[in-house]
N, C-alpha and C positions, 0 to 999 in steps of 0.2 A: 533312251531316257525321255520321259514325257515332260516337256518344258512347262506346260500348263500346270501340271501337278507340282512341279518344283516351285513355281511362282506362288501357288496357293499355300504351299507349305511355308515358304519364307514369310508370306504376309501374316501368318499366325504368330510370329515372334513379337514380343512386347514393343520393341522399338519401332516396328513397322506398322503399328496400329494407326498412327497419326499421319501416315504417308498419303499424299494425293497422287494416285497412279494415273498415268496416261493410258491411252488405249493400247492394249497389248498387240504386238506384232508377232509374226511367226516364230522368231527366235530371239527377240529382245523385249525388255520391259523397262520403262523409265518411270521414276517417281521422284517426288520432292517433299521435303518437310520445311515449312516456313518457321524461321526463328528470328528473334530480333538481331539487327546488325550490331556489331561491337567494334570499337576502336580503342586501342590501348597501347601503351609503350612499355617495353621491357626495361631491365636494369641498365642496358646499354643505350637507352634512349631511341631504340629502333621502334618505328610505329607499325602496328599491325591493324589492318582494316579487314574485318571478317564479314563476309557477305551474309545476307539474310536467308539463305536457302541451303539445305543439305541436298545433294543430288544422289540418288540411288539408281544404279544401272545394273541390270541382270541380263546376261547374254549366254546363248548356247552356241559354242564354237565347234567347228568340224562336225556338224550334225550329220548323222548317217554313216560316219566313218568309225573305224576302230578306236581312234584316239579322241573321240568327242568328249567335251566337258562343259560345265556351266560355271561361270564366275559372277561374283557380285562385288561391286565397288560402292563405297559410300565416301563422299567427300564434300567439303565446304569450300567453294571458290573464295579465295582470300588474296590479299595483297600485302606486301611488306615494303616499307620505305626505310632504308638505312639512315642512321643519324647523319645529319648535314648533307643529305642527298635530296635532289628535287624529284627524281623519278622513283616510282615504285615498280615492283615486279610481282608476278603471280607466284604463289606458293601453295603447297598442299597442306591444308590444316586439318588435323584430326581425320586423316584418310585411313580407310580400312579396305582390305581386299581378302576375299576368300574364294576358293574354287574346289571342285571335286568332280570326278567322273561318275559318281553315283549320288543319289539323293542323301544317303546316310553320311558319306564323306563330306559333301558340301555343307550339310547342316551342322556336323561336328566342327568343321573348320570355321564356319560362320559364328557359331556360338562361342568358340574359343576367342575369335577376334573381337566379339562384342562384349565379352566379359568385362564389366567395369566401365563400359563405354558410355559417355554422357554427351548429350548435345550441348556443347559449350558455346 
């Protein structure tokens, strides 16, 4: 599977038009989308602190072997502080994952994961 072709195919999706991509390596690609930071409390008075960046990571695993595949992760680094607690901890906010051993399977899985997905 040609990694550069897969990355260029992923970059054509509407969500990825606003991504700032880093320099591509042999089998990995990293990008980020800047969004405003948010802080809010839920009904249980737990505080959520959402970071100002969505991270996108694409990697080709087991390259050159029979079981090779490519995966894509999208996540927003965030923190949660429980009610009446002083320390916060890292959480996965709005995280998505898709993988496939062919371009078609990867794109199908990625489109299914991104259906209705918003940058909150």
